[in-house]
All heavy atoms as TSV, in Angstrom:
chain	resi	resn	atom	element	x	y	z
A	1	MET	N	N	84.097	95.894	129.554
A	1	MET	CA	C	84.791	95.236	128.473
A	1	MET	C	C	84.642	96.069	127.188
A	1	MET	O	O	83.544	96.336	126.770
A	1	MET	CB	C	84.200	93.846	128.293
A	1	MET	CG	C	84.991	93.038	127.358
A	1	MET	SD	S	85.053	91.248	127.512
A	1	MET	CE	C	83.484	90.578	127.491
A	2	ALA	N	N	85.764	96.371	126.570
A	2	ALA	CA	C	85.827	97.227	125.376
A	2	ALA	C	C	85.435	96.300	124.140
A	2	ALA	O	O	85.838	95.101	124.066
A	2	ALA	CB	C	87.131	97.807	125.174
A	3	LYS	N	N	84.697	96.966	123.206
A	3	LYS	CA	C	84.379	96.219	122.004
A	3	LYS	C	C	85.607	96.233	121.076
A	3	LYS	O	O	86.379	97.170	121.014
A	3	LYS	CB	C	83.214	96.911	121.259
A	3	LYS	CG	C	81.835	96.600	121.804
A	3	LYS	CD	C	80.812	97.145	120.880
A	3	LYS	CE	C	79.465	96.726	121.400
A	3	LYS	NZ	N	78.383	97.138	120.530
A	4	LYS	N	N	85.758	95.136	120.318
A	4	LYS	CA	C	86.815	95.041	119.404
A	4	LYS	C	C	86.469	95.801	118.093
A	4	LYS	O	O	85.354	95.706	117.588
A	4	LYS	CB	C	87.040	93.561	118.993
A	4	LYS	CG	C	88.315	93.261	118.336
A	4	LYS	CD	C	88.494	91.762	118.172
A	4	LYS	CE	C	89.873	91.447	117.731
A	4	LYS	NZ	N	90.119	90.065	117.533
A	5	ALA	N	N	87.350	96.676	117.665
A	5	ALA	CA	C	87.148	97.486	116.502
A	5	ALA	C	C	87.149	96.637	115.235
A	5	ALA	O	O	88.013	95.775	115.078
A	5	ALA	CB	C	88.181	98.610	116.366
A	6	LYS	N	N	86.178	96.861	114.391
A	6	LYS	CA	C	86.073	96.110	113.117
A	6	LYS	C	C	87.100	96.685	112.120
A	6	LYS	O	O	87.270	97.882	112.029
A	6	LYS	CB	C	84.713	96.217	112.478
A	6	LYS	CG	C	83.721	95.221	113.059
A	6	LYS	CD	C	82.464	95.221	112.252
A	6	LYS	CE	C	81.519	94.171	112.751
A	6	LYS	NZ	N	80.313	94.167	111.922
A	7	LYS	N	N	87.761	95.794	111.364
A	7	LYS	CA	C	88.715	96.274	110.351
A	7	LYS	C	C	87.818	96.566	109.122
A	7	LYS	O	O	86.944	95.873	108.684
A	7	LYS	CB	C	89.637	95.142	109.988
A	7	LYS	CG	C	90.747	95.546	109.124
A	7	LYS	CD	C	91.742	94.441	108.949
A	7	LYS	CE	C	92.857	94.913	108.032
A	7	LYS	NZ	N	93.852	93.791	107.806
A	8	LEU	N	N	88.103	97.804	108.601
A	8	LEU	CA	C	87.312	98.256	107.442
A	8	LEU	C	C	87.717	97.470	106.188
A	8	LEU	O	O	88.874	97.139	105.970
A	8	LEU	CB	C	87.582	99.747	107.176
A	8	LEU	CG	C	87.084	100.670	108.342
A	8	LEU	CD1	C	87.554	102.097	107.986
A	8	LEU	CD2	C	85.587	100.593	108.428
A	9	LYS	N	N	86.672	97.273	105.333
A	9	LYS	CA	C	86.945	96.625	104.097
A	9	LYS	C	C	87.400	97.686	103.103
A	9	LYS	O	O	87.008	98.810	103.154
A	9	LYS	CB	C	85.695	95.933	103.531
A	9	LYS	CG	C	85.298	94.728	104.415
A	9	LYS	CD	C	84.022	94.105	103.799
A	9	LYS	CE	C	83.679	92.880	104.631
A	9	LYS	NZ	N	82.437	92.262	103.998
A	10	ILE	N	N	88.261	97.216	102.144
A	10	ILE	CA	C	88.759	98.142	101.100
A	10	ILE	C	C	87.985	97.887	99.809
A	10	ILE	O	O	87.809	96.742	99.461
A	10	ILE	CB	C	90.252	97.930	100.844
A	10	ILE	CG1	C	91.051	98.050	102.141
A	10	ILE	CG2	C	90.817	98.862	99.828
A	10	ILE	CD1	C	92.456	97.544	102.099
A	11	LYS	N	N	87.574	98.919	99.149
A	11	LYS	CA	C	86.858	98.752	97.875
A	11	LYS	C	C	87.844	98.471	96.812
A	11	LYS	O	O	88.915	99.026	96.725
A	11	LYS	CB	C	86.030	99.967	97.543
A	11	LYS	CG	C	84.763	100.105	98.378
A	11	LYS	CD	C	83.911	101.226	97.750
A	11	LYS	CE	C	82.599	101.263	98.511
A	11	LYS	NZ	N	81.655	102.288	97.932
A	12	THR	N	N	87.429	97.581	95.904
A	12	THR	CA	C	88.254	97.260	94.723
A	12	THR	C	C	88.123	98.376	93.755
A	12	THR	O	O	86.998	98.854	93.496
A	12	THR	CB	C	87.765	95.919	94.104
A	12	THR	OG1	O	87.991	94.842	95.006
A	12	THR	CG2	C	88.554	95.619	92.795
A	13	HIS	N	N	89.221	98.798	93.130
A	13	HIS	CA	C	89.200	99.820	92.107
A	13	HIS	C	C	88.660	99.169	90.843
A	13	HIS	O	O	89.311	98.334	90.218
A	13	HIS	CB	C	90.572	100.402	91.902
A	13	HIS	CG	C	90.649	101.591	91.054
A	13	HIS	ND1	N	90.432	101.515	89.655
A	13	HIS	CD2	C	90.877	102.904	91.271
A	13	HIS	CE1	C	90.539	102.740	89.173
A	13	HIS	NE2	N	90.826	103.554	90.196
A	14	ARG	N	N	87.372	99.520	90.436
A	14	ARG	CA	C	86.724	98.843	89.310
A	14	ARG	C	C	87.468	99.044	88.002
A	14	ARG	O	O	87.483	98.119	87.149
A	14	ARG	CB	C	85.322	99.260	89.259
A	14	ARG	CG	C	84.461	98.954	90.459
A	14	ARG	CD	C	84.618	97.503	90.951
A	14	ARG	NE	N	84.170	96.575	90.013
A	14	ARG	CZ	C	84.446	95.233	89.976
A	14	ARG	NH1	N	85.281	94.738	90.913
A	14	ARG	NH2	N	83.979	94.437	89.056
A	15	GLY	N	N	88.071	100.163	87.775
A	15	GLY	CA	C	88.782	100.435	86.521
A	15	GLY	C	C	90.004	99.487	86.444
A	15	GLY	O	O	90.292	98.971	85.361
A	16	ALA	N	N	90.726	99.360	87.548
A	16	ALA	CA	C	91.875	98.443	87.537
A	16	ALA	C	C	91.454	97.016	87.445
A	16	ALA	O	O	92.154	96.253	86.816
A	16	ALA	CB	C	92.670	98.711	88.837
A	17	ALA	N	N	90.358	96.654	88.045
A	17	ALA	CA	C	89.873	95.237	88.003
A	17	ALA	C	C	89.545	94.837	86.527
A	17	ALA	O	O	89.727	93.619	86.216
A	17	ALA	CB	C	88.618	95.083	88.896
A	18	LYS	N	N	89.146	95.744	85.716
A	18	LYS	CA	C	88.871	95.426	84.344
A	18	LYS	C	C	90.124	95.363	83.480
A	18	LYS	O	O	90.086	94.781	82.391
A	18	LYS	CB	C	87.901	96.471	83.726
A	18	LYS	CG	C	86.559	96.460	84.377
A	18	LYS	CD	C	85.790	97.666	83.988
A	18	LYS	CE	C	84.459	97.709	84.882
A	18	LYS	NZ	N	83.730	98.966	84.691
A	19	ARG	N	N	91.201	95.917	83.942
A	19	ARG	CA	C	92.417	96.025	83.092
A	19	ARG	C	C	93.567	95.059	83.531
A	19	ARG	O	O	94.443	94.813	82.688
A	19	ARG	CB	C	92.958	97.426	83.118
A	19	ARG	CG	C	92.036	98.418	82.377
A	19	ARG	CD	C	92.486	99.852	82.651
A	19	ARG	NE	N	91.808	100.743	81.804
A	19	ARG	CZ	C	90.591	101.303	82.110
A	19	ARG	NH1	N	89.994	100.932	83.230
A	19	ARG	NH2	N	89.986	102.120	81.294
A	20	PHE	N	N	93.501	94.602	84.769
A	20	PHE	CA	C	94.629	93.793	85.225
A	20	PHE	C	C	94.179	92.457	85.846
A	20	PHE	O	O	93.066	92.360	86.347
A	20	PHE	CB	C	95.434	94.543	86.399
A	20	PHE	CG	C	96.019	95.875	85.857
A	20	PHE	CD1	C	95.364	97.060	86.155
A	20	PHE	CD2	C	97.199	95.911	85.203
A	20	PHE	CE1	C	95.815	98.280	85.712
A	20	PHE	CE2	C	97.668	97.110	84.709
A	20	PHE	CZ	C	97.023	98.304	84.984
A	21	LYS	N	N	95.086	91.483	85.750
A	21	LYS	CA	C	94.765	90.142	86.217
A	21	LYS	C	C	95.944	89.669	87.035
A	21	LYS	O	O	97.126	89.888	86.590
A	21	LYS	CB	C	94.489	89.214	85.039
A	21	LYS	CG	C	94.133	87.780	85.385
A	21	LYS	CD	C	93.922	87.043	84.118
A	21	LYS	CE	C	93.667	85.588	84.416
A	21	LYS	NZ	N	93.493	84.766	83.186
A	22	ARG	N	N	95.738	89.029	88.178
A	22	ARG	CA	C	96.875	88.586	89.013
A	22	ARG	C	C	97.242	87.162	88.649
A	22	ARG	O	O	96.379	86.330	88.382
A	22	ARG	CB	C	96.500	88.673	90.454
A	22	ARG	CG	C	97.691	88.610	91.381
A	22	ARG	CD	C	97.287	88.494	92.827
A	22	ARG	NE	N	96.656	89.648	93.359
A	22	ARG	CZ	C	97.217	90.498	94.232
A	22	ARG	NH1	N	98.419	90.287	94.631
A	22	ARG	NH2	N	96.510	91.475	94.685
A	23	THR	N	N	98.534	86.843	88.594
A	23	THR	CA	C	99.010	85.516	88.318
A	23	THR	C	C	99.095	84.726	89.656
A	23	THR	O	O	98.921	85.277	90.720
A	23	THR	CB	C	100.410	85.544	87.674
A	23	THR	OG1	O	101.356	86.128	88.558
A	23	THR	CG2	C	100.349	86.315	86.384
A	24	LYS	N	N	99.435	83.460	89.559
A	24	LYS	CA	C	99.541	82.599	90.736
A	24	LYS	C	C	100.702	83.103	91.684
A	24	LYS	O	O	100.624	82.956	92.877
A	24	LYS	CB	C	99.848	81.185	90.317
A	24	LYS	CG	C	98.700	80.472	89.735
A	24	LYS	CD	C	97.735	79.920	90.688
A	24	LYS	CE	C	96.650	79.144	90.046
A	24	LYS	NZ	N	95.774	78.500	90.963
A	25	ASN	N	N	101.725	83.708	91.078
A	25	ASN	CA	C	102.853	84.179	91.849
A	25	ASN	C	C	102.647	85.587	92.440
A	25	ASN	O	O	103.538	86.110	93.052
A	25	ASN	CB	C	104.136	84.136	90.936
A	25	ASN	CG	C	104.523	82.722	90.560
A	25	ASN	OD1	O	104.270	81.835	91.323
A	25	ASN	ND2	N	105.145	82.581	89.453
A	26	GLY	N	N	101.473	86.185	92.153
A	26	GLY	CA	C	101.282	87.452	92.750
A	26	GLY	C	C	101.624	88.644	91.849
A	26	GLY	O	O	101.416	89.784	92.198
A	27	LYS	N	N	102.132	88.365	90.675
A	27	LYS	CA	C	102.403	89.473	89.681
A	27	LYS	C	C	101.129	89.838	88.975
A	27	LYS	O	O	100.181	89.072	89.071
A	27	LYS	CB	C	103.458	88.992	88.660
A	27	LYS	CG	C	104.840	88.697	89.283
A	27	LYS	CD	C	105.793	88.270	88.204
A	27	LYS	CE	C	107.145	87.999	88.815
A	27	LYS	NZ	N	108.109	87.569	87.811
A	28	PHE	N	N	101.130	90.914	88.300
A	28	PHE	CA	C	99.963	91.375	87.563
A	28	PHE	C	C	100.253	91.359	86.037
A	28	PHE	O	O	101.350	91.709	85.585
A	28	PHE	CB	C	99.599	92.840	87.984
A	28	PHE	CG	C	98.976	92.901	89.318
A	28	PHE	CD1	C	99.789	93.149	90.445
A	28	PHE	CD2	C	97.644	92.638	89.514
A	28	PHE	CE1	C	99.245	93.227	91.653
A	28	PHE	CE2	C	97.100	92.669	90.763
A	28	PHE	CZ	C	97.825	92.959	91.845
A	29	LEU	N	N	99.226	90.963	85.289
A	29	LEU	CA	C	99.313	90.976	83.853
A	29	LEU	C	C	98.518	92.157	83.271
A	29	LEU	O	O	97.535	92.553	83.874
A	29	LEU	CB	C	98.703	89.715	83.245
A	29	LEU	CG	C	99.453	88.387	83.500
A	29	LEU	CD1	C	98.661	87.213	82.970
A	29	LEU	CD2	C	100.873	88.466	82.908
A	30	ARG	N	N	99.013	92.721	82.191
A	30	ARG	CA	C	98.274	93.817	81.564
A	30	ARG	C	C	98.380	93.630	80.056
A	30	ARG	O	O	99.254	92.913	79.540
A	30	ARG	CB	C	98.972	95.160	81.909
A	30	ARG	CG	C	100.419	95.258	81.409
A	30	ARG	CD	C	100.943	96.714	81.553
A	30	ARG	NE	N	102.303	96.750	81.085
A	30	ARG	CZ	C	102.774	96.910	79.837
A	30	ARG	NH1	N	101.847	96.940	78.858
A	30	ARG	NH2	N	103.987	96.979	79.543
A	31	GLY	N	N	97.385	94.238	79.403
A	31	GLY	CA	C	97.433	94.207	77.898
A	31	GLY	C	C	98.444	95.206	77.427
A	31	GLY	O	O	98.842	96.115	78.078
A	32	LYS	N	N	98.948	95.006	76.215
A	32	LYS	CA	C	99.912	95.954	75.657
A	32	LYS	C	C	99.244	97.174	75.109
A	32	LYS	O	O	98.103	97.123	74.684
A	32	LYS	CB	C	100.706	95.209	74.590
A	32	LYS	CG	C	101.584	94.060	75.193
A	32	LYS	CD	C	102.601	93.568	74.272
A	32	LYS	CE	C	103.367	92.450	74.804
A	32	LYS	NZ	N	104.074	91.712	73.845
A	33	GLU	N	N	99.971	98.261	75.104
A	33	GLU	CA	C	99.436	99.547	74.670
A	33	GLU	C	C	99.623	99.760	73.190
A	33	GLU	O	O	100.302	99.003	72.514
A	33	GLU	CB	C	100.083	100.687	75.434
A	33	GLU	CG	C	101.585	100.719	75.228
A	33	GLU	CD	C	102.259	101.768	76.125
A	33	GLU	OE1	O	101.606	102.345	76.990
A	33	GLU	OE2	O	103.448	102.033	75.858
A	34	LEU	N	N	99.042	100.817	72.671
A	34	LEU	CA	C	99.201	101.303	71.274
A	34	LEU	C	C	98.660	100.338	70.236
A	34	LEU	O	O	99.134	100.297	69.106
A	34	LEU	CB	C	100.721	101.529	70.983
A	34	LEU	CG	C	101.426	102.530	71.908
A	34	LEU	CD1	C	102.930	102.510	71.619
A	34	LEU	CD2	C	100.821	103.865	71.826
A	35	LYS	N	N	97.630	99.614	70.533
A	35	LYS	CA	C	97.030	98.696	69.561
A	35	LYS	C	C	95.507	98.930	69.480
A	35	LYS	O	O	94.783	97.966	69.288
A	35	LYS	CB	C	97.342	97.253	69.844
A	35	LYS	CG	C	97.039	96.312	68.691
A	35	LYS	CD	C	97.775	95.061	68.705
A	35	LYS	CE	C	97.564	94.277	67.408
A	35	LYS	NZ	N	96.366	93.550	67.405
A	36	GLN	N	N	95.050	100.076	69.669
A	36	GLN	CA	C	93.641	100.386	69.650
A	36	GLN	C	C	93.147	101.012	68.280
A	36	GLN	O	O	92.094	100.654	67.771
A	36	GLN	CB	C	93.239	101.324	70.790
A	36	GLN	CG	C	93.383	100.597	72.171
A	36	GLN	CD	C	92.504	99.366	72.323
A	36	GLN	OE1	O	91.324	99.448	71.982
A	36	GLN	NE2	N	93.061	98.326	72.894
A	37	HIS	N	N	93.859	101.938	67.823
A	37	HIS	CA	C	93.476	102.663	66.588
A	37	HIS	C	C	94.687	103.122	65.856
A	37	HIS	O	O	95.825	103.024	66.301
A	37	HIS	CB	C	92.531	103.817	66.910
A	37	HIS	CG	C	93.123	104.857	67.789
A	37	HIS	ND1	N	93.673	106.011	67.307
A	37	HIS	CD2	C	93.316	104.870	69.160
A	37	HIS	CE1	C	94.159	106.740	68.358
A	37	HIS	NE2	N	93.924	106.034	69.465
A	38	ILE	N	N	94.453	103.661	64.616
A	38	ILE	CA	C	95.542	104.077	63.716
A	38	ILE	C	C	96.513	102.927	63.450
A	38	ILE	O	O	97.709	103.053	63.598
A	38	ILE	CB	C	96.249	105.352	64.232
A	38	ILE	CG1	C	95.295	106.392	64.737
A	38	ILE	CG2	C	97.102	105.974	63.066
A	38	ILE	CD1	C	95.977	107.599	65.335
A	39	LEU	N	N	95.969	101.759	63.141
A	39	LEU	CA	C	96.744	100.595	62.902
A	39	LEU	C	C	97.348	100.553	61.527
A	39	LEU	O	O	98.282	99.722	61.261
A	39	LEU	CB	C	95.910	99.316	63.216
A	39	LEU	CG	C	95.449	99.176	64.642
A	39	LEU	CD1	C	94.520	97.995	64.783
A	39	LEU	CD2	C	96.599	99.040	65.621
A	40	SER	N	N	96.786	101.290	60.628
A	40	SER	CA	C	97.263	101.231	59.183
A	40	SER	C	C	98.652	101.721	59.068
A	40	SER	O	O	99.366	101.287	58.192
A	40	SER	CB	C	96.317	102.021	58.328
A	40	SER	OG	O	96.274	103.367	58.799
A	41	SER	N	N	99.120	102.581	59.905
A	41	SER	CA	C	100.451	103.160	59.847
A	41	SER	C	C	101.494	102.300	60.529
A	41	SER	O	O	102.687	102.557	60.462
A	41	SER	CB	C	100.530	104.542	60.378
A	41	SER	OG	O	100.191	104.579	61.739
A	42	LYS	N	N	101.010	101.284	61.264
A	42	LYS	CA	C	101.946	100.420	61.974
A	42	LYS	C	C	102.245	99.114	61.154
A	42	LYS	O	O	101.356	98.632	60.470
A	42	LYS	CB	C	101.345	100.011	63.290
A	42	LYS	CG	C	101.182	101.182	64.193
A	42	LYS	CD	C	100.472	100.865	65.504
A	42	LYS	CE	C	100.364	102.104	66.334
A	42	LYS	NZ	N	99.058	102.338	66.925
A	43	THR	N	N	103.451	98.665	61.232
A	43	THR	CA	C	103.827	97.481	60.441
A	43	THR	C	C	103.207	96.244	61.037
A	43	THR	O	O	102.805	96.208	62.181
A	43	THR	CB	C	105.336	97.306	60.384
A	43	THR	OG1	O	105.849	97.135	61.779
A	43	THR	CG2	C	106.066	98.544	59.827
A	44	THR	N	N	103.102	95.191	60.185
A	44	THR	CA	C	102.490	93.932	60.642
A	44	THR	C	C	103.364	93.371	61.747
A	44	THR	O	O	102.824	92.777	62.701
A	44	THR	CB	C	102.435	92.924	59.467
A	44	THR	OG1	O	101.790	93.598	58.406
A	44	THR	CG2	C	101.727	91.716	59.816
A	45	LYS	N	N	104.636	93.470	61.618
A	45	LYS	CA	C	105.631	92.943	62.621
A	45	LYS	C	C	105.360	93.628	64.002
A	45	LYS	O	O	105.363	92.971	65.035
A	45	LYS	CB	C	107.079	93.169	62.165
A	45	LYS	CG	C	108.076	92.662	63.114
A	45	LYS	CD	C	109.462	92.912	62.559
A	45	LYS	CE	C	110.550	92.472	63.546
A	45	LYS	NZ	N	111.896	92.682	62.977
A	46	ARG	N	N	105.179	94.966	63.932
A	46	ARG	CA	C	104.913	95.762	65.170
A	46	ARG	C	C	103.576	95.340	65.811
A	46	ARG	O	O	103.525	95.192	66.977
A	46	ARG	CB	C	104.939	97.176	64.806
A	46	ARG	CG	C	104.752	98.155	65.971
A	46	ARG	CD	C	105.001	99.590	65.468
A	46	ARG	NE	N	104.519	100.500	66.490
A	46	ARG	CZ	C	104.399	101.829	66.251
A	46	ARG	NH1	N	104.677	102.268	65.043
A	46	ARG	NH2	N	104.030	102.632	67.196
A	47	LYS	N	N	102.566	95.184	65.006
A	47	LYS	CA	C	101.242	94.805	65.526
A	47	LYS	C	C	101.280	93.366	66.090
A	47	LYS	O	O	100.655	93.142	67.143
A	47	LYS	CB	C	100.185	94.900	64.421
A	47	LYS	CG	C	99.843	96.328	64.051
A	47	LYS	CD	C	98.743	96.383	63.033
A	47	LYS	CE	C	99.212	96.217	61.659
A	47	LYS	NZ	N	98.228	96.531	60.617
A	48	ARG	N	N	102.032	92.500	65.455
A	48	ARG	CA	C	102.164	91.131	65.970
A	48	ARG	C	C	102.844	91.132	67.340
A	48	ARG	O	O	102.506	90.329	68.196
A	48	ARG	CB	C	102.918	90.284	64.943
A	48	ARG	CG	C	102.951	88.828	65.192
A	48	ARG	CD	C	103.435	88.020	64.018
A	48	ARG	NE	N	104.834	88.418	63.658
A	48	ARG	CZ	C	105.125	88.921	62.439
A	48	ARG	NH1	N	104.222	89.179	61.553
A	48	ARG	NH2	N	106.384	89.209	62.187
A	49	GLY	N	N	103.800	91.978	67.479
A	49	GLY	CA	C	104.501	92.105	68.788
A	49	GLY	C	C	103.658	92.659	69.893
A	49	GLY	O	O	103.960	92.501	71.051
A	50	LEU	N	N	102.588	93.306	69.538
A	50	LEU	CA	C	101.715	93.869	70.551
A	50	LEU	C	C	100.604	92.967	70.983
A	50	LEU	O	O	99.749	93.332	71.801
A	50	LEU	CB	C	101.067	95.186	69.964
A	50	LEU	CG	C	102.068	96.353	69.732
A	50	LEU	CD1	C	101.362	97.437	69.035
A	50	LEU	CD2	C	102.625	96.818	71.050
A	51	ARG	N	N	100.563	91.755	70.450
A	51	ARG	CA	C	99.563	90.765	70.822
A	51	ARG	C	C	99.794	90.265	72.212
A	51	ARG	O	O	100.875	90.335	72.714
A	51	ARG	CB	C	99.514	89.605	69.922
A	51	ARG	CG	C	98.903	89.817	68.595
A	51	ARG	CD	C	98.919	88.535	67.814
A	51	ARG	NE	N	98.735	88.809	66.389
A	51	ARG	CZ	C	99.158	88.038	65.410
A	51	ARG	NH1	N	99.836	86.903	65.661
A	51	ARG	NH2	N	98.905	88.339	64.173
A	52	GLY	N	N	98.760	89.760	72.870
A	52	GLY	CA	C	98.901	89.107	74.184
A	52	GLY	C	C	99.077	90.034	75.328
A	52	GLY	O	O	98.717	91.217	75.247
A	53	THR	N	N	99.586	89.501	76.385
A	53	THR	CA	C	99.806	90.288	77.628
A	53	THR	C	C	101.273	90.280	78.047
A	53	THR	O	O	102.118	89.533	77.570
A	53	THR	CB	C	98.965	89.691	78.800
A	53	THR	OG1	O	99.368	88.309	78.897
A	53	THR	CG2	C	97.478	89.720	78.501
A	54	THR	N	N	101.583	91.161	78.984
A	54	THR	CA	C	102.890	91.275	79.559
A	54	THR	C	C	102.715	91.609	81.059
A	54	THR	O	O	101.644	91.967	81.513
A	54	THR	CB	C	103.763	92.297	78.831
A	54	THR	OG1	O	105.029	92.296	79.317
A	54	THR	CG2	C	103.133	93.706	79.006
A	55	THR	N	N	103.762	91.445	81.828
A	55	THR	CA	C	103.732	91.730	83.217
A	55	THR	C	C	103.893	93.198	83.550
A	55	THR	O	O	104.552	93.904	82.763
A	55	THR	CB	C	104.766	90.912	84.007
A	55	THR	OG1	O	106.054	91.259	83.462
A	55	THR	CG2	C	104.568	89.498	83.946
A	56	VAL	N	N	103.314	93.640	84.625
A	56	VAL	CA	C	103.361	95.044	85.034
A	56	VAL	C	C	104.760	95.254	85.681
A	56	VAL	O	O	105.341	94.379	86.329
A	56	VAL	CB	C	102.239	95.300	86.064
A	56	VAL	CG1	C	102.376	96.673	86.714
A	56	VAL	CG2	C	100.892	95.205	85.354
A	57	ALA	N	N	105.286	96.420	85.555
A	57	ALA	CA	C	106.596	96.766	86.071
A	57	ALA	C	C	106.584	96.663	87.593
A	57	ALA	O	O	105.551	96.878	88.219
A	57	ALA	CB	C	106.973	98.162	85.687
A	58	ALA	N	N	107.732	96.325	88.141
A	58	ALA	CA	C	107.859	96.085	89.639
A	58	ALA	C	C	107.495	97.329	90.408
A	58	ALA	O	O	106.939	97.240	91.518
A	58	ALA	CB	C	109.274	95.671	89.926
A	59	VAL	N	N	107.799	98.535	89.892
A	59	VAL	CA	C	107.502	99.756	90.584
A	59	VAL	C	C	106.008	99.991	90.782
A	59	VAL	O	O	105.619	100.734	91.634
A	59	VAL	CB	C	108.157	100.949	89.947
A	59	VAL	CG1	C	109.673	100.888	90.049
A	59	VAL	CG2	C	107.711	101.156	88.524
A	60	ASP	N	N	105.183	99.374	89.888
A	60	ASP	CA	C	103.751	99.612	89.957
A	60	ASP	C	C	102.998	98.460	90.634
A	60	ASP	O	O	101.833	98.568	90.877
A	60	ASP	CB	C	103.165	99.706	88.498
A	60	ASP	CG	C	103.718	100.955	87.785
A	60	ASP	OD1	O	103.888	101.988	88.441
A	60	ASP	OD2	O	103.940	100.815	86.574
A	61	GLN	N	N	103.673	97.444	91.073
A	61	GLN	CA	C	103.041	96.324	91.768
A	61	GLN	C	C	102.406	96.784	93.087
A	61	GLN	O	O	101.282	96.288	93.329
A	61	GLN	CB	C	104.119	95.213	92.116
A	61	GLN	CG	C	104.732	94.559	90.908
A	61	GLN	CD	C	103.832	93.442	90.349
A	61	GLN	OE1	O	102.942	93.040	90.964
A	61	GLN	NE2	N	104.207	92.978	89.244
A	62	LEU	N	N	102.991	97.558	93.862
A	62	LEU	CA	C	102.415	97.984	95.133
A	62	LEU	C	C	101.101	98.798	94.963
A	62	LEU	O	O	100.160	98.565	95.662
A	62	LEU	CB	C	103.421	98.828	95.943
A	62	LEU	CG	C	102.966	99.249	97.347
A	62	LEU	CD1	C	102.690	98.062	98.212
A	62	LEU	CD2	C	104.035	100.152	98.002
A	63	LYS	N	N	101.104	99.674	93.943
A	63	LYS	CA	C	99.929	100.395	93.629
A	63	LYS	C	C	98.758	99.520	93.304
A	63	LYS	O	O	97.598	99.644	93.764
A	63	LYS	CB	C	100.121	101.350	92.432
A	63	LYS	CG	C	100.983	102.526	92.751
A	63	LYS	CD	C	100.942	103.421	91.476
A	63	LYS	CE	C	102.364	104.075	91.282
A	63	LYS	NZ	N	102.523	104.764	90.076
A	64	LEU	N	N	99.013	98.499	92.478
A	64	LEU	CA	C	97.962	97.592	92.005
A	64	LEU	C	C	97.566	96.666	93.155
A	64	LEU	O	O	96.360	96.327	93.289
A	64	LEU	CB	C	98.468	96.730	90.876
A	64	LEU	CG	C	98.480	97.436	89.535
A	64	LEU	CD1	C	99.132	96.612	88.487
A	64	LEU	CD2	C	97.016	97.768	89.116
A	65	THR	N	N	98.496	96.374	94.090
A	65	THR	CA	C	98.045	95.504	95.234
A	65	THR	C	C	97.078	96.290	96.121
A	65	THR	O	O	96.178	95.683	96.655
A	65	THR	CB	C	99.314	95.134	96.040
A	65	THR	OG1	O	100.284	94.521	95.227
A	65	THR	CG2	C	99.000	94.218	97.147
A	66	ARG	N	N	97.241	97.603	96.236
A	66	ARG	CA	C	96.286	98.370	96.987
A	66	ARG	C	C	94.967	98.531	96.281
A	66	ARG	O	O	93.924	98.558	96.912
A	66	ARG	CB	C	96.907	99.772	97.251
A	66	ARG	CG	C	98.009	99.760	98.276
A	66	ARG	CD	C	98.431	101.164	98.663
A	66	ARG	NE	N	99.666	101.197	99.368
A	66	ARG	CZ	C	100.713	101.967	99.027
A	66	ARG	NH1	N	100.604	102.834	98.061
A	66	ARG	NH2	N	101.789	101.974	99.715
A	67	MET	N	N	95.012	98.627	94.951
A	67	MET	CA	C	93.815	98.865	94.183
A	67	MET	C	C	92.988	97.590	94.080
A	67	MET	O	O	91.772	97.598	93.909
A	67	MET	CB	C	94.152	99.341	92.822
A	67	MET	CG	C	94.506	100.791	92.755
A	67	MET	SD	S	94.425	101.427	91.055
A	67	MET	CE	C	96.106	101.280	90.538
A	68	LEU	N	N	93.649	96.469	94.079
A	68	LEU	CA	C	92.983	95.151	93.918
A	68	LEU	C	C	93.295	94.219	95.100
A	68	LEU	O	O	94.030	93.279	94.960
A	68	LEU	CB	C	93.477	94.454	92.615
A	68	LEU	CG	C	93.293	95.330	91.328
A	68	LEU	CD1	C	94.002	94.682	90.186
A	68	LEU	CD2	C	91.789	95.441	91.011
A	69	PRO	N	N	92.692	94.534	96.258
A	69	PRO	CA	C	93.092	93.793	97.492
A	69	PRO	C	C	92.590	92.361	97.507
A	69	PRO	O	O	93.120	91.545	98.197
A	69	PRO	CB	C	92.435	94.617	98.633
A	69	PRO	CG	C	91.349	95.382	97.937
A	69	PRO	CD	C	91.769	95.601	96.552
A	70	TYR	N	N	91.514	92.065	96.818
A	70	TYR	CA	C	90.908	90.691	96.942
A	70	TYR	C	C	91.021	89.917	95.613
A	70	TYR	O	O	90.281	88.967	95.408
A	70	TYR	CB	C	89.371	90.872	97.307
A	70	TYR	CG	C	89.177	91.714	98.508
A	70	TYR	CD1	C	88.657	92.947	98.440
A	70	TYR	CD2	C	89.662	91.324	99.778
A	70	TYR	CE1	C	88.529	93.780	99.520
A	70	TYR	CE2	C	89.568	92.073	100.885
A	70	TYR	CZ	C	89.000	93.350	100.741
A	70	TYR	OH	O	88.852	94.129	101.858
A	71	ARG	N	N	91.903	90.260	94.770
A	71	ARG	CA	C	92.053	89.578	93.511
A	71	ARG	C	C	93.186	88.587	93.588
A	71	ARG	O	O	94.177	88.725	94.209
A	71	ARG	CB	C	92.300	90.559	92.374
A	71	ARG	CG	C	91.162	91.454	92.174
A	71	ARG	CD	C	90.416	91.073	90.997
A	71	ARG	NE	N	89.134	91.776	91.054
A	71	ARG	CZ	C	88.081	91.414	90.353
A	71	ARG	NH1	N	88.153	90.405	89.568
A	71	ARG	NH2	N	86.945	92.007	90.461
């Protein structure tokens, strides 16, 4: 009788785990870019628009699904 092969576990990409969060519908949320430094040259309106989170583009969803298999 042959032994059943175990399915290997996939490691979570720790860098991606710190940057992305999955929604109930399976999409991923990310923080907006360009709001870390050199803020004095950016307008208040522009900085206000960079607050909060936004969804990841559809083309990158598959990559993140592989990087974050258990999230």
